[in-house]
C-alpha positions in Angstrom: 61.6 58.9 72.1 65.0 60.8 70.3 65.4 60.0 66.5 68.2 62.8 66.4 68.5 65.8 68.6 66.7 67.7 66.4 63.9 65.0 65.8 61.5 63.7 68.6 58.8 60.6 68.4 55.9 61.2 70.5 53.4 58.4 71.5 50.7 58.3 73.9 48.2 55.8 75.0 45.0 56.8 76.0 42.8 55.2 78.7 39.0 55.2 78.8 38.6 58.1 81.1 41.2 60.1 79.1 39.0 59.3 75.7 35.9 60.5 78.0 37.9 63.9 78.8 38.7 64.5 74.8 35.2 63.9 73.7 33.9 66.4 76.5 36.0 69.5 75.4 36.1 71.9 72.6 39.2 73.7 71.3 42.7 72.4 69.2 44.9 69.7 70.7 48.2 71.4 71.9 51.7 70.4 72.6 53.6 72.9 75.1 57.7 72.2 74.6 59.5 73.0 78.0 63.4 72.8 78.6 65.2 72.8 81.6 68.9 72.8 82.1 68.9 70.8 85.4 65.4 69.1 85.9 64.4 71.7 88.4 63.1 74.6 86.6 61.4 74.0 83.0 60.5 76.9 80.3 58.4 76.8 77.6 60.2 77.5 74.0 57.3 76.5 71.8 53.6 75.6 71.6 52.5 73.3 68.4 49.0 72.2 67.2 48.3 67.9 66.9 45.8 65.9 66.6 45.1 63.3 69.9 43.4 60.8 67.1 46.7 60.0 65.8 48.8 57.5 67.6 52.1 59.3 67.0 53.5 62.1 66.1 57.2 63.8 65.1 58.7 66.6 66.4 61.1 68.8 65.1 63.1 70.1 68.1 65.2 73.6 67.9 67.4 73.2 71.3 69.9 70.7 72.4 72.0 70.1 75.0 68.9 70.3 77.8 66.4 68.0 79.2 63.2 68.4 77.6 59.6 68.0 78.7 56.2 68.4 76.4 53.1 68.9 78.2 49.8 67.7 76.2 46.5 69.0 76.3 43.4 71.3 74.9 43.5 75.0 74.4 40.4 76.6 75.3 40.7 80.5 74.6 43.7 81.8 77.1 43.1 78.6 79.0 45.1 75.5 78.6 44.1 72.1 79.9 46.8 69.6 80.7 45.8 66.3 79.4 49.3 64.6 79.5 53.0 65.5 80.6 55.8 63.6 79.2 59.2 62.4 81.5 62.2 64.6 80.6 64.1 63.5 77.8 67.8 64.1 77.6 68.7 65.9 74.6 72.4 65.5 73.8 75.0 67.7 73.1 76.1 68.4 69.3 79.1 70.0 70.2 81.7 69.9 72.9 80.5 70.6 76.4 82.2 73.5 78.4 82.8 71.5 82.0 86.0 72.3 83.7 88.7 69.6 82.8 89.3 66.8 85.3 92.0 64.2 85.3 92.2 60.8 87.6 93.6 57.3 87.9 90.7 54.9 87.4 91.0 53.3 90.3 91.1 56.0 92.5 87.5 57.4 90.6 86.1 53.9 91.8 87.2 54.6 95.3 86.0 58.0 95.6 83.0 58.5 98.4 80.4 59.6 96.1 81.5 56.7 93.4 81.6 59.4 90.8 82.9 62.7 89.4 80.1 65.2 88.9 80.3 67.3 86.1 77.9 70.1 85.0 74.4 69.6 86.0 73.2 68.8 82.0 76.0 66.1 82.1 74.3 64.4 85.3 71.8 62.5 83.3 68.9 64.6 85.3 65.7 62.8 84.5 67.4 59.4 84.1 66.7 56.5 86.5 68.4 57.0 89.5 71.6 55.2 89.1 72.2 56.7 86.1 72.5 60.3 87.7 73.8 59.7 90.6 76.7 61.1 92.9 76.4 64.9 92.6 79.0 66.1 95.2 82.3 68.3 95.9 84.8 68.0 92.7 87.6 65.2 93.9 90.2 66.0 91.1 90.8 68.7 89.0 93.5 70.2 85.9 94.1 72.6 84.0 91.1 74.5 82.1 90.1 73.2 78.7 91.2 75.2 75.8 88.1 77.1 74.4 87.0 77.3 70.7 85.4 74.1 68.2 87.0 70.6 68.6 90.2 70.3 66.9 91.3 67.2 65.0 94.6 67.5 66.5 94.3 67.5 70.2 96.2 69.8 72.3 98.4 67.8 75.0 99.5 71.0 77.1 99.1 70.4 80.4 98.1 66.6 80.2 99.2 65.4 83.9 102.0 62.2 83.9 102.4 62.8 80.0 105.8 61.6 79.4 107.4 61.4 76.2 107.7 57.7 74.7 111.2 55.9 75.3 113.3 56.1 72.2 113.2 53.0 69.9 109.3 52.4 71.1 106.6 51.9 69.0 104.6 55.2 68.0 101.5 54.2 68.5 99.3 51.3 69.5 96.5 49.9 67.2 93.2 48.7 69.3 91.7 46.4 66.6 87.9 45.5 67.4 85.7 43.1 65.9 81.8 42.9 67.0 80.6 39.4 66.2 76.4 39.4 66.5 73.7 37.9 64.7 69.9 37.4 66.0 68.6 34.8 67.6 67.2 32.4 64.9 66.1 28.8 65.7 63.7 26.8 64.1 63.7 23.7 65.4 60.2 22.5 64.4 61.7 22.8 60.9 64.8 20.8 58.7 65.1 23.8 56.4 64.3 27.6 57.7 65.7 30.2 55.4 66.7 32.9 57.6 68.8 30.2 59.8 71.1 30.3 56.9 72.4 33.8 58.3 74.3 32.0 61.0 75.3 29.2 58.4 77.0 31.7 56.0 78.6 33.5 59.0 80.2 30.0 60.7 81.3 29.0 57.2 82.7 32.4 55.7 83.3 34.4 59.0 83.6 32.7 62.4 85.4 29.5 61.4 88.1 31.5 58.7 88.9 34.3 61.8 89.2 31.3 64.5 91.8 29.8 61.5 93.6 32.8 61.6 94.4 33.6 65.1 95.7 29.8 65.4 98.1 30.9 62.5 99.2 34.0 64.2 99.4 32.1 67.3 101.4 29.1 65.7 104.1 31.8 64.4 104.6 33.8 67.7 102.9 37.1 65.9 102.7 39.8 69.1 99.4 41.4 69.7 95.9 41.1 70.5 92.6 41.7 68.7 89.2 42.2 70.8 86.4 40.1 69.6 82.8 40.6 70.8 80.9 37.6 71.3 77.2 38.6 72.1 75.2 36.1 74.1 72.7 35.3 71.0 75.5 34.4 68.6 77.1 32.0 71.7 73.7 30.4 72.1 73.2 29.4 68.8 76.9 28.5 68.1 76.5 25.9 71.0 73.0 25.0 70.3 72.9 21.2 69.2 70.0 21.8 67.1 71.5 24.6 65.1 74.8 23.0 65.0 73.8 19.6 63.7 72.0 21.5 60.9 74.8 23.5 60.1 77.0 20.4 60.1 74.4 18.8 57.4 74.7 22.2 55.7 78.5 22.1 55.4 78.3 19.0 54.1 76.0 19.2 51.5 77.6 22.2 50.3 80.7 20.4 50.1 79.3 17.9 47.9 78.1 20.2 45.6 81.7 21.9 45.5 83.0 18.3 44.7 80.2 18.4 41.7 81.3 21.5 40.5 85.0 20.0 40.5 83.9 17.4 38.3 81.6 20.0 36.0 84.3 22.3 35.4 87.2 20.3 35.0 87.7 21.5 31.4 87.3 24.9 32.1 90.2 26.9 32.5 88.4 29.9 34.2 86.3 28.5 36.8 87.8 24.9 37.3 90.6 26.6 40.0 87.8 28.7 41.6 85.7 25.5 42.2 88.9 23.5 43.3 89.6 26.1 45.5 86.0 25.7 47.1 86.2 22.4 47.3 89.6 22.4 49.8 88.5 25.2 51.7 85.0 23.2 52.7 86.9 20.6 53.7 89.2 22.2 55.8 86.6 24.0 57.4 84.8 20.6 58.3 87.9 19.2 59.5 88.5 22.5 61.8 85.2 22.1 63.2 85.1 18.5 64.1 88.6 17.9 64.7 90.3 20.7 65.9 87.4 22.7 67.5 85.5 19.8 68.8 82.1 21.2 67.2 82.4 23.8 69.9 83.7 27.4 68.1 82.5 29.5 71.1 85.1 27.2 73.2 87.8 27.5 70.8 87.4 31.5 70.9 87.5 31.0 75.1 90.4 29.0 74.8 92.7 32.0 72.4 91.6 34.2 75.0 93.4 32.1 77.8 96.0 32.1 75.5 96.8 35.8 75.3 95.7 35.7 71.7 92.0 37.9 71.8 89.8 39.6 74.1 86.6 38.9 74.5 83.9 41.0 75.4 80.1 40.9 75.8 77.1 42.8 75.0 73.7 43.7 75.8 71.1 40.4 75.9 70.1 40.2 72.9 71.7 43.4 70.9 68.6 46.0 72.3 69.1 49.6 71.7 69.4 50.8 74.8 68.9 54.6 74.2 65.3 53.2 72.9 64.5 51.4 76.0 65.3 53.7 78.5 61.5 54.6 79.0 61.9 51.4 81.3 65.1 51.6 83.3 64.4 48.0 83.9 64.4 46.8 80.8 68.0 48.5 80.0 69.4 46.9 83.3 67.9 43.7 82.2 69.8 43.7 79.1 73.1 44.6 80.3 73.0 42.1 83.6 71.4 39.1 81.8 74.2 40.1 79.0 77.0 40.1 81.5 75.7 37.0 83.5 75.7 34.6 80.1 79.1 35.7 79.1 80.4 34.4 82.1 78.4 30.9 82.0 79.7 30.6 78.3 83.1 31.9 78.5 84.0 31.2 82.3 85.0 34.6 83.3 83.0 37.7 83.9 83.7 40.2 81.0 86.1 43.4 81.5 84.1 45.3 78.4 81.1 45.5 76.6 80.0 46.6 73.3 76.8 48.7 73.1 74.7 47.6 70.7 74.8 49.7 67.8 77.6 51.6 69.8 74.6 53.7 71.5 75.1 55.5 74.2 72.7 58.0 76.5 74.5 59.9 79.3 74.0 58.2 82.7 74.6 54.5 80.9 77.9 54.2 82.3 76.6 54.1 85.9 74.6 50.9 84.8 77.7 49.2 83.3 79.7 49.9 86.5 77.3 48.4 88.3 78.4 45.4 87.0 82.0 45.8 86.8 82.4 46.6 83.7 85.7 48.4 82.9 85.1 50.0 79.4 82.9 50.0 76.2 82.8 51.3 72.8 81.3 54.7 71.4 81.3 56.9 67.9 83.8 59.5 67.5 81.2 62.4 68.1 80.5 60.9 71.3 83.8 62.0 72.5 83.8 65.0 70.3 81.1 66.2 72.0 82.0 65.3 75.7 80.9 67.2 78.4 84.5 68.9 78.3 86.4 68.4 75.4 88.9 65.7 75.3 92.4 66.8 75.1 93.4 63.8 73.3 90.6 63.4 71.0 89.7 59.7 70.2 93.4 58.6 70.8 93.0 57.8 74.4 90.0 56.6 76.1 88.0 59.1 78.3 86.9 58.2 81.8 83.3 58.5 82.4 81.7 60.0 85.8 81.6 56.2 87.3 85.0 55.4 86.3 84.2 53.4 83.4 86.4 54.1 80.3 85.1 54.9 76.8 86.9 54.1 73.4 86.1 56.3 70.7 85.9 55.0 66.8 89.0 56.5 64.6 87.4 57.8 61.5 90.7 57.3 59.5 90.9 53.8 60.4 87.1 53.0 59.4 87.2 55.0 56.1 89.6 52.8 54.7 87.7 49.7 55.5 83.9 50.8 55.1 84.2 53.5 52.8 81.9 52.3 49.5 84.1 55.0 47.7 87.7 54.6 49.2 87.1 51.0 50.9 89.8 48.3 50.2 86.6 45.6 49.6 85.4 47.3 47.0 88.7 46.3 44.6 88.0 44.8 41.3 90.2 41.7 41.9 88.1 40.8 45.2 85.3 38.2 44.7 81.8 39.5 44.2 79.3 38.7 46.8 75.8 38.9 44.5 77.1 36.4 41.8 76.6 32.9 43.1 75.6 29.8 41.0 72.3 29.6 43.2 71.5 32.1 40.7 73.7 31.2 37.7 73.1 27.7 37.0 70.3 25.6 35.8 67.4 25.4 38.7 67.5 21.6 38.4 70.9 21.3 39.3 71.3 23.2 42.1 67.9 22.6 43.6 69.1 19.7 45.8 70.9 22.2 47.6 69.0 25.3 47.9 65.4 25.6 49.5 63.1 22.8 49.1 60.6 25.1 47.8 62.7 25.3 45.1 63.2 29.3 45.4 66.5 30.2 44.3 69.6 31.5 46.6 73.0 31.6 47.5 75.1 28.6 47.8 78.1 30.1 48.7 79.8 29.2 45.3 80.6 32.5 43.8 82.9 32.2 40.6 83.1 36.1 40.1 85.3 38.9 40.8 83.7 42.5 41.3 85.5 43.6 38.0 83.7 47.3 38.4 80.3 49.0 38.7 78.5 47.2 35.7 76.8 43.4 35.8 79.9 42.4 33.4 82.0 40.1 35.7 85.2 38.2 35.1 86.1 35.2 36.6 87.4 35.2 40.1 91.0 34.8 40.5 92.2 34.0 44.0 95.9 34.2 43.5 95.4 38.1 41.9 92.9 38.3 45.1 95.6 37.7 47.6 98.1 40.0 45.8 95.3 42.9 46.6 95.3 41.7 50.1 98.7 42.3 50.3 98.6 45.8 49.0 95.9 46.6 51.0 97.5 45.4 53.8 100.8 47.6 53.2 98.7 50.1 52.8 96.7 50.2 56.2 99.9 49.8 58.1 101.7 52.4 55.9 99.0 54.9 56.7 98.5 54.1 60.6 102.3 54.2 60.9 102.3 57.8 59.7 99.2 58.7 61.4 100.7 57.2 64.8 103.3 59.6 64.2 101.7 62.3 63.3 99.7 62.3 66.4 102.6 61.2 68.6 104.5 64.6 67.5 101.8 66.1 68.8 100.3 64.5 71.9 104.2 63.7 73.3 103.3 60.3 74.0 101.9 57.2 72.1 98.6 57.5 70.6 95.6 55.0 70.3 94.4 54.5 67.2 90.7 52.2 67.9 89.5 50.5 64.4 86.2 49.0 65.0 84.2 46.6 62.4 81.3 44.3 62.3 83.4 40.7 62.4 80.9 39.7 59.5 82.4 42.1 57.0 85.4 39.9 57.1 84.8 36.7 55.4 81.0 37.1 54.5 80.8 40.8 52.5 84.4 41.0 52.2 85.5 37.5 51.5 89.1 38.1 51.6 89.0 40.1 55.0 90.1 37.3 57.1 93.2 37.5 55.1 93.8 41.1 55.1 93.5 41.5 58.5 96.2 38.5 59.2 98.4 40.3 56.6 97.7 43.4 58.6 99.0 42.0 62.0 101.8 40.4 60.8 103.0 44.2 59.5 102.4 45.6 62.4 105.9 45.0 64.5 108.1 46.4 61.6 106.3 49.4 61.2 106.8 50.1 64.8 103.2 49.6 66.0 101.7 47.3 68.7 98.0 45.3 68.3 96.8 46.1 72.0 93.7 44.9 74.1 91.6 47.6 75.7 92.6 46.4 78.6 96.1 46.7 77.8 95.2 50.3 76.6 93.8 51.2 80.0 97.0 49.6 81.9 99.4 52.0 79.9 97.3 55.1 81.0 98.0 56.6 84.2 95.6 59.3 84.5 92.6 59.6 82.0 90.7 62.7 81.3 87.0 62.3 83.2 84.0 63.6 80.9 80.8 62.5 80.1 80.1 61.5 76.1 77.7 62.6 74.5 74.3 60.7 73.5 75.4 58.7 69.7 75.3 55.7 67.7 77.4 54.6 64.7 74.1 54.3 62.9 73.7 56.5 59.8 73.3 59.8 60.7 75.1 59.7 63.9 72.0 59.0 66.4 69.0 56.7 66.7 67.1 57.0 63.2 67.9 54.2 61.7 65.8 52.3 64.7 63.4 54.8 64.8 61.4 55.8 61.7 58.1 55.6 59.5 58.9 51.8 58.8 59.5 50.5 62.3 58.3 53.4 64.9 55.1 51.2 65.4 57.2 48.6 67.6 58.1 50.8 70.5 54.7 51.4 72.2 53.9 47.7 72.8 57.8 47.2 73.5 57.5 50.0 76.6 54.1 48.4 77.4 55.6 45.1 77.8 58.5 46.1 79.7 56.7 47.8 82.1 54.7 44.8 82.6 57.6 42.7 83.2 58.7 44.4 86.0 54.9 45.1 87.5 55.1 40.9 87.5 58.3 40.8 88.7 57.7 43.0 91.5 54.7 41.5 92.5 56.5 37.6 92.5 59.1 38.5 94.4 59.4 35.0 95.8 57.7 32.8 93.2 57.1 29.2 93.1 59.2 27.1 90.8 56.3 27.2 88.2 55.7 30.9 88.6 59.6 31.4 88.5 59.9 29.3 85.1 57.1 31.3 83.8 58.6 34.8 84.8 61.9 33.6 83.3 60.5 32.6 79.9 58.7 36.0 79.9 61.9 37.6 80.3 63.2 35.6 77.3 60.2 36.6 74.9 60.8 40.4 76.0 64.3 40.3 75.5 64.2 38.8 72.2 61.5 41.2 71.2 63.6 44.1 72.2 66.5 43.1 69.7 67.8 46.0 67.6 68.1 43.7 64.6 64.3 43.4 63.6 64.0 47.4 63.4 66.7 47.7 61.7 65.7 44.9 59.1 62.4 46.8 58.8 64.3 50.1 57.7 66.4 48.3 55.3 63.5 46.7 54.0 65.5 43.4 53.6 63.8 40.4 55.3 60.8 42.8 56.8 58.1 40.0 56.6 60.4 37.4 59.0 61.3 40.6 61.2 58.1 41.5 61.7 56.3 38.2 62.6 59.2 37.5 65.0 58.2 40.7 67.0 54.5 39.9 67.0 55.5 36.1 67.8 57.6 37.2 70.9 55.0 39.9 72.0 52.2 37.6 71.6 53.8 34.7 73.4 54.5 37.3 76.2 50.8 38.7 76.5 49.5 35.0 76.8 52.1 33.6 79.0 51.3 37.3 81.2 47.5 36.8 81.2 48.3 33.2 82.7 50.5 34.4 85.3 48.3 37.4 86.4 45.0 34.6 86.8 47.4 32.3 88.1 46.8 29.7 85.4 49.8 28.7 84.2 49.6 25.9 81.0 52.3 24.1 82.0 52.4 22.3 79.1 52.6 25.3 77.0 55.4 26.8 78.9 57.1 23.6 78.0 56.8 24.3 74.9 57.9 28.0 74.9 60.7 26.9 76.8 62.2 24.6 74.1 61.7 27.1 71.5 63.1 30.0 72.9 65.9 28.1 75.1 68.8 30.7 75.0 69.5 32.3 78.7 68.9 29.0 80.6 69.7 30.6 84.3 67.6 34.0 83.6 67.3 35.7 86.9 63.4 37.4 86.5 64.6 39.1 89.6 66.8 41.5 87.0 63.4 43.6 86.3 62.5 44.5 89.8 62.8 48.2 90.5 66.4 49.0 91.9 
């Protein structure tokens, strides 16, 4: 497995016969590293001694842009006895590739006889699943040769087909604003209060309802432009779950009651009284929006906004599984995508045009699976385009077309830095609300206890009376008017900088550039309390700055031809690759996940025509596996936040999977126990276990 192009994770599973062989040999264990350009001829590059008694091992890697495999065995003098051999692993490029530059119309590429444009053999995805490395044939389109040298931050537009200057007076650039909305599936109907369910409740109150309210304001005022919102299948399931919605409405009512008490308590307090009144009014409005305007169905209102042309909704893999770490089981990757697309169609009433790859994690060849499900586009980190198989002539300021015909949009670093950066980002302004100071910790325990965990443990209430102030413990009272002034100032700054950036790029590109600004939706409102107001202020300012807010679909329609290239494997996590989800704190989960994935494929293949009870069992096996595969669990373990809960969830889903699989294998399904699992982990009601059958 790949943590980073320079760091690999190796694990092995020994059966009894192999254990017996190892006990009968002398000499050190050795790993031989072999690489290949195209998967046909491998050559040895290194040898390492290791210990078979260890279950896993990290290996430093010196060669990138290749296929790599390891042969594990015992060295006895000059003789090497091979015990195990890994499947070839694609090591991604860390610089731009040198494949010929190709330009095509997306529709032409999708209609091509082979179904894909061949790139260099390295970019074909050798060693990947069959669907991921298909269509090696004669080149169907050509273009000018890409200029040599290192990647340039200012792209060179010379020779780009169909390039025409933008008409006079036309917008100098387009902004594609993308909000990724996701939470892991947390549902505990067995208890009235469960701490981790507050993740959803806080996000509804602070992010999802305020965003919907903001979209309504823009629509009412006729502000032009669309933005893109991903709604992951797990989030949509929770937002429409009657148990969770009932719990949330009780939570919102209780928080509103606390706000009313706070108005009375702070009535004579010139600093905190206005803040308490603000919270009371805000919470009452949210209750009115949820019940009267959105009819207890936030997802339904997102869909209405899409039909009205205000937003474009895209999907995600079913449970936000990190796809590069699941590719050891190609059918698991396919099932994550297929069930995510199917659930989106069920919830939103139409198939999605685009997908947000979990953690923007891409591996070469993944686009072919996306094309199988008629997805038109996805998003990647900037380095995925910078290190593509041929250098993108337009950089990240236009999508590239993958060999399968699916478009890849790259994140614009300048847009990201001004919002995400801890040093330069807007959310750190001293006037903004401080996230960590909450009356759940500040006020007497006996006063706040009725609004917290019934165990009496302190926690967040959502009522926070202080502003950031500075990087010290002393915090000044929060002032809403001052915070909104900062919102206006930061919106002015962001739009001004985007206009300058667009004009600079337009002069170099001789066409209208695209600026892709990608963020977690929960940043706005939850972590950055004033974030929804900032988005609204930005969207209102764009037209007068000569910028358009466009969806990916609109951006694709405006591009007559796109450069065809294979993005490099990357993610948007720290370090740019996959080590956030694969390290010493979380690597133990993958052998179990891969074993369950293989077992699921085997059971689905053996039950091609299952009876009604068998089909229910297979579907529930799929649900438990998908839930165990969520990238949220290794992320939480890495960051040591709610690690006990994440560890318990992983073990619970894998244990349920193993128990149900044994019942299915023995043809002794406990229908009562199955019904209990179906009631507990109840998402994906139409899940098709056939998704795991080998393609």
